[in-house]
The first five atom37 places (N, CA, C, CB, O) and aatype in JSON, in Angstrom:
{
  "aatype": [12, 4, 15, 0, 6, 16, 13, 5, 14, 9, 15, 7, 1, 15, 13, 19, 14, 10, 19, 7, 4, 9, 15, 3, 13, 4, 11, 15, 2, 11, 16, 7, 7, 1, 10, 5, 10, 5, 16, 1, 7, 15, 11, 13, 1, 11, 13, 5, 6, 10, 11, 9, 5, 6, 5, 16, 19, 3, 19, 14, 0, 7, 8, 19, 14, 1, 0, 9, 16, 9, 8, 4, 5, 7, 6, 2, 16, 1, 10, 0, 0, 0, 7, 3, 8, 19, 0, 9, 16, 7, 9, 13, 10, 14, 10, 15, 11, 15, 16, 0, 13, 5, 5, 9, 0, 5, 7, 10, 10, 16, 6, 16, 18, 10, 6, 0, 5, 19, 15],
  "atom_mask": [
    [1, 1, 1, 1, 1],
    [1, 1, 1, 1, 1],
    [1, 1, 1, 1, 1],
    [1, 1, 1, 1, 1],
    [1, 1, 1, 1, 1],
    [1, 1, 1, 1, 1],
    [1, 1, 1, 1, 1],
    [1, 1, 1, 1, 1],
    [1, 1, 1, 1, 1],
    [1, 1, 1, 1, 1],
    [1, 1, 1, 1, 1],
    [1, 1, 1, 0, 1],
    [1, 1, 1, 1, 1],
    [1, 1, 1, 1, 1],
    [1, 1, 1, 1, 1],
    [1, 1, 1, 1, 1],
    [1, 1, 1, 1, 1],
    [1, 1, 1, 1, 1],
    [1, 1, 1, 1, 1],
    [1, 1, 1, 0, 1],
    [1, 1, 1, 1, 1],
    [1, 1, 1, 1, 1],
    [1, 1, 1, 1, 1],
    [1, 1, 1, 1, 1],
    [1, 1, 1, 1, 1],
    [1, 1, 1, 1, 1],
    [1, 1, 1, 1, 1],
    [1, 1, 1, 1, 1],
    [1, 1, 1, 1, 1],
    [1, 1, 1, 1, 1],
    [1, 1, 1, 1, 1],
    [1, 1, 1, 0, 1],
    [1, 1, 1, 0, 1],
    [1, 1, 1, 1, 1],
    [1, 1, 1, 1, 1],
    [1, 1, 1, 1, 1],
    [1, 1, 1, 1, 1],
    [1, 1, 1, 1, 1],
    [1, 1, 1, 1, 1],
    [1, 1, 1, 1, 1],
    [1, 1, 1, 0, 1],
    [1, 1, 1, 1, 1],
    [1, 1, 1, 1, 1],
    [1, 1, 1, 1, 1],
    [1, 1, 1, 1, 1],
    [1, 1, 1, 1, 1],
    [1, 1, 1, 1, 1],
    [1, 1, 1, 1, 1],
    [1, 1, 1, 1, 1],
    [1, 1, 1, 1, 1],
    [1, 1, 1, 1, 1],
    [1, 1, 1, 1, 1],
    [1, 1, 1, 1, 1],
    [1, 1, 1, 1, 1],
    [1, 1, 1, 1, 1],
    [1, 1, 1, 1, 1],
    [1, 1, 1, 1, 1],
    [1, 1, 1, 1, 1],
    [1, 1, 1, 1, 1],
    [1, 1, 1, 1, 1],
    [1, 1, 1, 1, 1],
    [1, 1, 1, 0, 1],
    [1, 1, 1, 1, 1],
    [1, 1, 1, 1, 1],
    [1, 1, 1, 1, 1],
    [1, 1, 1, 1, 1],
    [1, 1, 1, 1, 1],
    [1, 1, 1, 1, 1],
    [1, 1, 1, 1, 1],
    [1, 1, 1, 1, 1],
    [1, 1, 1, 1, 1],
    [1, 1, 1, 1, 1],
    [1, 1, 1, 1, 1],
    [1, 1, 1, 0, 1],
    [1, 1, 1, 1, 1],
    [1, 1, 1, 1, 1],
    [1, 1, 1, 1, 1],
    [1, 1, 1, 1, 1],
    [1, 1, 1, 1, 1],
    [1, 1, 1, 1, 1],
    [1, 1, 1, 1, 1],
    [1, 1, 1, 1, 1],
    [1, 1, 1, 0, 1],
    [1, 1, 1, 1, 1],
    [1, 1, 1, 1, 1],
    [1, 1, 1, 1, 1],
    [1, 1, 1, 1, 1],
    [1, 1, 1, 1, 1],
    [1, 1, 1, 1, 1],
    [1, 1, 1, 0, 1],
    [1, 1, 1, 1, 1],
    [1, 1, 1, 1, 1],
    [1, 1, 1, 1, 1],
    [1, 1, 1, 1, 1],
    [1, 1, 1, 1, 1],
    [1, 1, 1, 1, 1],
    [1, 1, 1, 1, 1],
    [1, 1, 1, 1, 1],
    [1, 1, 1, 1, 1],
    [1, 1, 1, 1, 1],
    [1, 1, 1, 1, 1],
    [1, 1, 1, 1, 1],
    [1, 1, 1, 1, 1],
    [1, 1, 1, 1, 1],
    [1, 1, 1, 1, 1],
    [1, 1, 1, 1, 1],
    [1, 1, 1, 0, 1],
    [1, 1, 1, 1, 1],
    [1, 1, 1, 1, 1],
    [1, 1, 1, 1, 1],
    [1, 1, 1, 1, 1],
    [1, 1, 1, 1, 1],
    [1, 1, 1, 1, 1],
    [1, 1, 1, 1, 1],
    [1, 1, 1, 1, 1],
    [1, 1, 1, 1, 1],
    [1, 1, 1, 1, 1],
    [1, 1, 1, 1, 1],
    [1, 1, 1, 1, 1]
  ],
  "atom_positions": [
    [[-3.9, -20.11, 234.91], [-4.14, -19.43, 235.66], [-6.1, -19.72, 236.2], [-3.57, -18.1, 234.99], [-7.18, -19.41, 235.7]],
    [[-5.72, -20.36, 237.31], [-7.36, -21.3, 237.84], [-8.33, -20.11, 238.63], [-6.98, -22.93, 239.39], [-9.52, -20.35, 238.84]],
    [[-7.95, -19.3, 238.88], [-8.62, -18.29, 239.93], [-9.42, -18.72, 241.0], [-9.47, -17.41, 239.32], [-10.5, -18.34, 241.46]],
    [[-8.25, -20.01, 241.42], [-9.26, -20.52, 242.89], [-8.48, -19.64, 243.88], [-9.23, -22.54, 243.48], [-7.42, -19.05, 243.69]],
    [[-9.27, -19.72, 245.02], [-8.55, -18.74, 246.65], [-8.31, -20.21, 247.34], [-10.06, -17.32, 247.96], [-8.99, -21.23, 247.27]],
    [[-7.15, -19.95, 247.99], [-6.39, -20.79, 248.94], [-6.13, -20.03, 250.44], [-4.95, -21.15, 248.21], [-5.31, -19.14, 250.67]],
    [[-7.03, -20.64, 251.35], [-6.6, -20.26, 252.35], [-5.93, -20.62, 253.55], [-7.2, -19.95, 252.52], [-6.37, -21.61, 254.13]],
    [[-4.86, -19.98, 254.08], [-4.1, -20.63, 254.76], [-3.97, -20.16, 256.26], [-2.97, -20.64, 254.07], [-3.62, -19.04, 256.63]],
    [[-4.28, -21.06, 256.92], [-4.4, -20.62, 258.4], [-3.0, -20.59, 259.5], [-5.49, -21.68, 259.01], [-2.2, -21.52, 259.43]],
    [[-2.81, -19.69, 260.31], [-1.15, -19.8, 260.65], [-2.07, -19.6, 262.41], [0.46, -18.09, 259.76], [-3.04, -19.1, 262.98]],
    [[-0.87, -20.42, 262.58], [-1.14, -20.99, 264.14], [0.35, -20.6, 265.05], [-1.44, -23.01, 264.11], [0.42, -20.71, 266.28]],
    [[1.35, -20.17, 264.26], [2.95, -20.18, 264.76], [2.91, -18.83, 264.98], [0.0, 0.0, 0.0], [1.83, -18.35, 264.64]],
    [[3.87, -17.83, 265.54], [4.49, -16.65, 265.5], [4.92, -16.22, 263.86], [5.72, -16.8, 266.52], [5.08, -15.03, 263.6]],
    [[5.03, -16.83, 263.21], [5.58, -16.75, 261.58], [5.04, -17.53, 260.91], [6.95, -17.0, 261.24], [4.42, -18.49, 261.35]],
    [[5.23, -17.18, 259.33], [4.96, -18.06, 258.48], [5.42, -17.86, 257.08], [3.74, -18.22, 258.54], [5.49, -16.72, 256.64]],
    [[5.77, -18.97, 256.29], [6.0, -18.55, 254.8], [4.73, -18.97, 254.09], [7.35, -19.29, 254.09], [4.27, -20.11, 254.15]],
    [[4.15, -17.86, 253.33], [3.05, -17.98, 252.09], [3.39, -19.39, 251.34], [3.22, -16.56, 250.85], [4.47, -19.97, 251.19]],
    [[2.05, -19.75, 250.92], [2.28, -20.96, 249.94], [2.55, -20.38, 248.58], [0.98, -21.99, 249.85], [1.94, -19.4, 248.14]],
    [[3.28, -20.89, 248.07], [4.1, -20.26, 246.99], [3.3, -21.27, 245.69], [6.12, -20.48, 247.26], [3.26, -20.5, 244.73]],
    [[2.83, -22.26, 245.37], [2.18, -22.98, 244.29], [0.62, -23.14, 244.49], [0.0, 0.0, 0.0], [0.35, -23.25, 245.69]],
    [[-0.47, -23.17, 243.65], [-1.57, -23.05, 243.8], [-1.81, -24.98, 243.81], [-2.24, -21.94, 242.61], [-1.42, -25.85, 243.04]],
    [[-2.66, -25.02, 245.16], [-2.97, -26.62, 245.39], [-4.22, -26.73, 245.4], [-2.47, -27.3, 246.66], [-4.8, -27.23, 246.36]],
    [[-4.82, -26.31, 244.38], [-6.56, -26.36, 243.81], [-6.64, -27.62, 242.87], [-7.11, -24.77, 242.73], [-5.65, -28.1, 242.32]],
    [[-8.11, -28.15, 242.75], [-7.88, -29.38, 242.09], [-7.43, -29.13, 240.46], [-9.26, -30.26, 242.24], [-6.67, -29.82, 239.77]],
    [[-8.06, -28.09, 240.15], [-7.57, -27.69, 238.9], [-6.15, -28.1, 238.2], [-7.6, -26.41, 239.02], [-5.88, -28.89, 237.3]],
    [[-5.18, -26.97, 239.2], [-3.92, -26.92, 238.85], [-3.1, -28.26, 239.43], [-3.4, -25.57, 239.35], [-1.89, -28.36, 239.2]],
    [[-3.8, -29.26, 240.17], [-3.54, -30.22, 240.48], [-3.6, -31.65, 239.0], [-4.43, -30.2, 241.71], [-2.74, -32.33, 238.44]],
    [[-5.0, -31.52, 238.89], [-5.12, -32.44, 237.33], [-4.78, -31.86, 236.21], [-6.49, -32.89, 236.92], [-5.02, -32.48, 235.18]],
    [[-4.13, -30.47, 236.13], [-3.67, -30.18, 234.79], [-2.12, -30.26, 234.86], [-4.2, -28.74, 234.28], [-1.56, -30.11, 233.77]],
    [[-1.28, -30.48, 236.0], [-0.05, -30.39, 236.66], [0.39, -28.87, 235.68], [1.03, -32.04, 236.49], [1.1, -28.82, 234.67]],
    [[-0.37, -27.63, 236.5], [0.59, -27.0, 236.0], [0.82, -25.94, 237.64], [0.11, -26.23, 234.32], [0.02, -25.69, 238.55]],
    [[1.73, -25.68, 237.49], [2.14, -24.93, 238.92], [1.73, -23.59, 239.04], [0.0, 0.0, 0.0], [2.47, -22.62, 239.17]],
    [[0.27, -23.59, 238.98], [-0.15, -21.87, 239.39], [0.63, -21.49, 240.6], [0.0, 0.0, 0.0], [0.89, -22.25, 241.53]],
    [[1.04, -19.95, 240.47], [2.1, -19.37, 241.39], [1.1, -18.36, 242.44], [3.44, -18.41, 240.38], [0.6, -17.37, 241.9]],
    [[0.91, -18.49, 243.35], [-0.09, -17.63, 244.44], [0.3, -16.31, 244.62], [-0.12, -18.2, 245.94], [1.29, -16.02, 243.96]],
    [[-0.12, -15.49, 245.24], [-0.17, -14.03, 245.35], [-0.78, -13.66, 246.51], [-0.84, -13.4, 244.28], [-1.96, -13.99, 246.42]],
    [[-0.55, -13.15, 247.54], [-0.84, -13.1, 248.83], [-1.86, -11.43, 248.68], [0.81, -13.18, 249.9], [-1.62, -10.27, 248.34]],
    [[-2.96, -12.18, 249.14], [-4.08, -10.83, 249.01], [-4.47, -10.44, 250.45], [-5.66, -11.25, 248.1], [-5.36, -11.03, 251.07]],
    [[-3.68, -9.29, 250.99], [-3.86, -8.87, 252.24], [-5.33, -8.13, 252.51], [-2.69, -7.97, 252.51], [-5.72, -7.81, 253.64]],
    [[-6.09, -7.9, 251.24], [-7.79, -7.38, 251.57], [-8.43, -8.57, 251.96], [-8.76, -6.7, 250.17], [-9.39, -8.6, 252.73]],
    [[-7.86, -9.61, 251.4], [-8.97, -11.09, 252.02], [-8.16, -11.92, 253.28], [0.0, 0.0, 0.0], [-8.66, -12.98, 253.65]],
    [[-7.07, -11.51, 253.85], [-6.61, -11.82, 255.22], [-7.09, -10.86, 256.26], [-5.15, -11.85, 255.25], [-7.26, -9.64, 256.19]],
    [[-7.29, -11.87, 257.42], [-7.57, -11.06, 258.78], [-6.44, -10.99, 259.78], [-8.76, -11.69, 259.56], [-5.78, -11.98, 260.09]],
    [[-6.27, -9.96, 260.21], [-5.06, -9.81, 260.96], [-5.72, -9.76, 262.55], [-4.15, -8.34, 260.44], [-6.9, -9.5, 262.75]],
    [[-4.75, -10.06, 263.63], [-4.82, -9.68, 264.79], [-4.36, -8.75, 265.12], [-4.54, -10.3, 265.4], [-3.26, -8.58, 264.61]],
    [[-4.8, -7.65, 266.06], [-4.03, -6.81, 267.35], [-2.55, -7.74, 267.86], [-5.34, -6.73, 268.96], [-2.73, -8.93, 268.12]],
    [[-1.47, -7.32, 267.95], [-0.55, -8.21, 268.59], [0.85, -7.0, 269.0], [-0.11, -9.69, 267.36], [1.47, -6.55, 268.04]],
    [[1.18, -6.63, 270.15], [1.94, -5.87, 270.6], [2.98, -6.56, 271.4], [1.28, -4.99, 271.2], [2.63, -7.33, 272.29]],
    [[4.64, -6.29, 271.08], [5.35, -6.82, 272.08], [6.12, -6.05, 272.77], [6.01, -7.71, 271.72], [6.95, -5.37, 272.16]],
    [[6.03, -5.95, 274.18], [6.88, -5.18, 275.4], [7.69, -5.61, 275.96], [6.37, -4.8, 276.36], [7.51, -6.73, 276.44]],
    [[8.68, -5.07, 276.11], [9.65, -5.25, 277.14], [9.76, -4.77, 278.28], [10.56, -5.03, 276.81], [9.62, -3.54, 278.21]],
    [[9.95, -5.16, 279.42], [9.72, -4.03, 280.42], [11.11, -4.61, 281.38], [7.87, -4.01, 281.31], [11.96, -5.48, 281.18]],
    [[10.82, -3.5, 282.65], [12.55, -3.89, 283.29], [12.12, -3.54, 284.66], [14.21, -2.78, 282.67], [11.15, -2.78, 284.64]],
    [[12.48, -3.81, 285.66], [12.35, -3.03, 286.86], [12.66, -1.71, 286.68], [13.12, -3.5, 287.87], [13.11, -1.18, 285.67]],
    [[12.31, -1.09, 287.96], [12.75, 0.49, 288.09], [13.89, 0.63, 288.64], [11.89, 1.37, 288.88], [14.23, -0.16, 289.52]],
    [[14.89, 1.9, 288.13], [16.01, 1.75, 288.66], [16.32, 1.98, 290.57], [16.71, 2.7, 287.75], [17.3, 1.69, 291.26]],
    [[15.24, 2.51, 290.87], [15.29, 2.8, 292.12], [14.94, 1.33, 292.66], [14.35, 4.04, 292.53], [14.87, 1.36, 293.89]],
    [[14.79, 0.55, 292.35], [14.43, -0.8, 293.0], [15.44, -1.82, 292.86], [13.19, -1.36, 292.43], [15.34, -2.92, 293.39]],
    [[16.58, -1.39, 292.02], [17.83, -2.29, 291.68], [19.04, -1.92, 292.46], [18.22, -2.19, 290.14], [19.61, -0.89, 292.09]],
    [[19.52, -2.52, 293.42], [20.81, -2.84, 294.09], [21.7, -1.89, 293.51], [21.33, -4.31, 293.9], [21.61, -1.79, 292.28]],
    [[22.71, -1.03, 294.22], [23.93, -0.41, 293.06], [24.89, -1.54, 292.54], [25.05, 0.84, 293.84], [25.43, -2.37, 293.27]],
    [[25.03, -1.46, 291.22], [26.03, -2.37, 290.9], [25.11, -3.23, 290.18], [0.0, 0.0, 0.0], [25.78, -4.04, 289.52]],
    [[24.1, -3.37, 290.05], [23.48, -4.63, 289.71], [22.92, -4.24, 288.32], [22.32, -5.15, 290.81], [22.69, -3.06, 288.09]],
    [[22.69, -5.23, 287.34], [21.69, -4.69, 285.96], [20.18, -5.01, 286.1], [22.15, -5.51, 284.43], [19.9, -6.16, 286.43]],
    [[19.14, -4.09, 285.88], [18.0, -4.22, 286.13], [17.39, -5.59, 285.37], [17.44, -2.95, 285.8], [17.55, -5.59, 284.15]],
    [[16.67, -6.85, 285.98], [15.62, -7.66, 285.65], [14.91, -7.06, 284.51], [14.75, -7.88, 286.77], [14.43, -5.93, 284.65]],
    [[14.76, -7.84, 283.13], [13.47, -7.62, 282.37], [13.33, -8.68, 281.83], [13.36, -6.57, 281.42], [14.25, -9.48, 281.63]],
    [[11.87, -8.86, 281.44], [10.89, -9.75, 280.68], [9.93, -9.38, 279.51], [10.09, -10.21, 281.59], [9.28, -8.33, 279.53]],
    [[9.87, -10.23, 278.57], [8.84, -9.74, 277.61], [7.73, -10.06, 278.12], [8.9, -10.23, 276.27], [7.46, -10.77, 279.09]],
    [[6.91, -9.29, 277.18], [5.23, -9.55, 277.53], [4.45, -9.23, 276.13], [4.55, -8.34, 278.92], [4.62, -8.23, 275.43]],
    [[3.7, -10.14, 275.92], [2.79, -10.23, 274.58], [2.0, -10.04, 275.04], [2.59, -11.25, 273.72], [1.68, -10.6, 276.09]],
    [[1.08, -8.84, 274.24], [-0.26, -8.29, 274.41], [-0.58, -9.05, 272.96], [-0.46, -6.41, 274.61], [0.26, -9.45, 272.15]],
    [[-2.18, -9.14, 272.86], [-3.28, -9.19, 271.79], [-4.39, -8.59, 272.22], [-3.67, -10.51, 271.37], [-4.74, -8.31, 273.37]],
    [[-5.11, -8.34, 270.77], [-6.28, -7.73, 270.85], [-6.73, -6.33, 271.45], [0.0, 0.0, 0.0], [-6.44, -5.21, 271.03]],
    [[-7.3, -6.6, 272.26], [-7.65, -5.24, 273.32], [-6.39, -4.44, 274.3], [-8.82, -5.88, 274.55], [-6.23, -3.25, 274.58]],
    [[-5.59, -5.7, 274.67], [-4.65, -5.47, 275.5], [-3.65, -4.45, 274.47], [-4.03, -6.94, 276.09], [-2.89, -3.71, 275.1]],
    [[-3.61, -4.38, 273.41], [-2.31, -3.69, 272.87], [-2.37, -1.99, 272.83], [-2.06, -4.27, 271.26], [-3.49, -1.49, 272.93]],
    [[-1.49, -1.3, 272.72], [-1.71, -0.16, 272.58], [-2.21, 0.64, 273.98], [-2.56, -0.15, 271.51], [-2.85, 1.69, 273.87]],
    [[-1.88, 0.07, 275.33], [-2.25, 0.46, 276.39], [-1.16, 1.1, 276.94], [-2.78, -0.46, 277.09], [-1.37, 2.14, 277.57]],
    [[-0.15, 0.73, 276.83], [1.19, 1.08, 277.55], [2.4, 1.63, 276.08], [1.84, -0.67, 278.57], [2.67, 0.97, 275.07]],
    [[2.81, 2.76, 276.41], [3.84, 3.51, 275.89], [5.23, 3.51, 276.62], [3.36, 4.78, 275.79], [5.22, 3.39, 277.85]],
    [[6.39, 3.64, 275.98], [7.48, 4.07, 276.2], [7.64, 4.82, 277.56], [7.77, 4.75, 275.15], [7.13, 5.93, 277.56]],
    [[8.19, 4.48, 278.59], [8.5, 4.83, 280.18], [7.63, 5.24, 280.54], [0.0, 0.0, 0.0], [7.63, 6.37, 281.04]],
    [[6.3, 4.36, 280.41], [4.84, 4.14, 281.61], [5.23, 2.98, 282.49], [3.1, 3.61, 280.78], [5.47, 1.86, 282.04]],
    [[5.27, 3.24, 283.5], [4.99, 2.59, 284.77], [3.56, 1.7, 285.24], [5.12, 3.67, 285.63], [2.46, 2.1, 285.65]],
    [[4.11, 0.33, 284.99], [2.71, -0.44, 284.55], [2.67, -1.53, 285.71], [2.76, -1.25, 282.79], [3.63, -1.83, 286.42]],
    [[1.57, -2.01, 285.78], [1.52, -3.28, 286.49], [0.85, -4.48, 285.37], [0.54, -3.06, 287.96], [-0.22, -4.19, 284.84]],
    [[1.29, -5.38, 285.14], [0.84, -6.79, 284.45], [0.91, -7.63, 284.78], [1.16, -7.21, 283.62], [1.92, -8.16, 285.25]],
    [[-0.7, -8.34, 284.62], [-1.29, -9.64, 285.05], [-0.99, -10.84, 284.02], [-2.86, -9.45, 285.22], [-1.13, -10.56, 282.83]],
    [[-0.62, -12.05, 284.32], [-0.71, -12.7, 282.87], [-0.29, -13.98, 283.21], [0.0, 0.0, 0.0], [-0.17, -14.31, 284.39]],
    [[-0.08, -14.67, 282.37], [1.24, -16.19, 282.32], [2.11, -16.45, 282.19], [1.41, -16.99, 281.78], [2.34, -16.18, 281.01]],
    [[2.98, -16.89, 282.63], [4.13, -17.47, 282.21], [4.2, -18.27, 281.14], [4.59, -18.07, 283.08], [3.34, -19.15, 281.21]],
    [[4.87, -18.34, 280.15], [5.03, -19.58, 279.16], [6.28, -19.37, 278.77], [4.04, -19.71, 277.88], [6.96, -18.34, 278.85]],
    [[6.59, -20.63, 278.25], [7.8, -20.87, 277.02], [7.91, -20.71, 275.94], [8.15, -21.78, 276.77], [6.93, -20.92, 275.22]],
    [[9.23, -20.23, 275.32], [9.08, -19.51, 273.98], [10.51, -20.33, 273.15], [9.22, -17.47, 274.21], [11.68, -20.01, 273.38]],
    [[10.11, -21.35, 272.21], [11.06, -21.9, 272.13], [12.11, -21.25, 271.21], [10.71, -23.02, 271.9], [11.6, -20.83, 270.18]],
    [[13.39, -21.07, 271.3], [14.72, -21.14, 270.88], [14.63, -20.86, 269.17], [15.38, -22.68, 271.35], [14.41, -21.92, 268.58]],
    [[14.73, -20.0, 268.5], [14.58, -19.95, 266.69], [15.63, -20.68, 266.04], [14.71, -18.38, 265.99], [15.48, -21.29, 264.98]],
    [[17.15, -20.58, 266.97], [17.9, -21.55, 266.0], [18.88, -22.21, 267.01], [18.74, -20.74, 264.64], [19.2, -21.72, 268.1]],
    [[19.3, -23.34, 266.52], [20.6, -24.73, 267.43], [21.33, -23.75, 267.56], [21.57, -26.33, 266.54], [21.49, -23.61, 268.78]],
    [[22.12, -22.65, 266.79], [23.03, -22.11, 267.44], [22.89, -21.1, 268.91], [23.54, -21.51, 266.43], [23.76, -21.14, 269.78]],
    [[21.7, -20.24, 269.0], [21.09, -20.03, 269.97], [21.35, -20.45, 271.41], [20.18, -20.34, 269.63], [21.78, -19.94, 272.44]],
    [[20.6, -22.29, 270.77], [20.47, -22.9, 271.96], [21.92, -23.51, 272.57], [19.4, -23.98, 271.75], [22.07, -23.83, 273.75]],
    [[22.92, -23.59, 271.58], [24.2, -23.9, 271.8], [24.87, -22.83, 272.63], [24.85, -24.12, 270.55], [25.62, -23.18, 273.54]],
    [[24.71, -21.74, 272.42], [25.38, -20.32, 272.79], [24.86, -19.72, 274.15], [25.04, -19.19, 271.6], [25.53, -19.04, 274.92]],
    [[23.18, -20.2, 274.36], [22.95, -19.61, 275.29], [22.56, -20.82, 276.41], [21.99, -18.56, 274.92], [22.07, -20.35, 277.43]],
    [[22.67, -21.99, 276.4], [22.43, -22.79, 277.06], [21.1, -23.23, 277.46], [0.0, 0.0, 0.0], [21.1, -24.34, 278.0]],
    [[20.17, -22.75, 277.37], [18.96, -22.93, 277.39], [18.22, -23.11, 276.28], [18.57, -22.14, 277.96], [18.66, -22.67, 275.22]],
    [[17.0, -23.78, 276.31], [16.33, -24.14, 275.09], [15.32, -23.24, 274.9], [15.81, -25.46, 275.06], [14.9, -23.07, 273.76]],
    [[14.8, -22.58, 275.93], [13.53, -22.03, 275.71], [13.85, -20.39, 276.6], [12.15, -23.22, 276.43], [14.62, -20.33, 277.56]],
    [[13.24, -19.4, 276.14], [12.77, -18.21, 277.19], [11.48, -17.8, 277.63], [13.14, -17.09, 276.75], [10.46, -18.03, 276.98]],
    [[11.48, -17.29, 278.59], [10.0, -17.04, 279.13], [9.54, -15.94, 279.0], [9.78, -17.25, 280.38], [10.23, -14.93, 279.13]],
    [[8.43, -15.91, 278.77], [7.73, -14.65, 278.11], [6.19, -14.55, 279.07], [7.43, -14.98, 276.12], [5.76, -15.56, 279.62]],
    [[5.51, -13.34, 279.17], [4.35, -12.95, 279.92], [3.43, -13.12, 279.1], [4.29, -11.67, 280.47], [4.05, -12.9, 278.05]],
    [[2.16, -13.41, 278.74], [0.83, -13.43, 278.1], [0.37, -12.99, 278.84], [0.17, -14.43, 277.7], [0.07, -13.57, 279.88]],
    [[0.06, -11.37, 278.53], [-1.08, -10.27, 279.49], [-2.35, -11.09, 279.32], [-1.4, -8.38, 278.75], [-2.68, -11.85, 278.41]],
    [[-2.87, -10.81, 280.25], [-3.84, -10.95, 280.22], [-5.16, -9.59, 281.05], [-3.62, -12.26, 280.64], [-4.68, -8.7, 281.76]],
    [[-6.53, -9.64, 280.85], [-7.5, -8.55, 281.09], [-7.61, -8.87, 282.44], [-8.9, -8.51, 280.24], [-7.77, -10.0, 282.91]],
    [[-7.46, -7.42, 283.29], [-7.67, -7.77, 284.88], [-8.85, -7.05, 285.09], [-6.43, -7.3, 286.01], [-9.38, -7.04, 286.2]]
  ]
}
């Protein structure tokens, strides 16, 4: 056990924690030290995913309301609750679908979501 700390920056929506130690000590001794995730030493950011849809009064009879996903980060989180009527400003962005099966079944390569902004 080398007692080295390893920091892993995360830039995507999900991550897989490192399993093996990458310190110089473990590399030189060829000992595959096992890493353990320490949440106390981690930095977490506030994140909330909202799914909003048109109000039923705005949808013509016999039609399905349109819906979109909203991503909120930082101080924009927890400002809306289920059932609230909201006005949101932001940027439309593409989000790659996670599996090839979904791409074939759906026909589209990306989904669209809205990144909420402070207004």
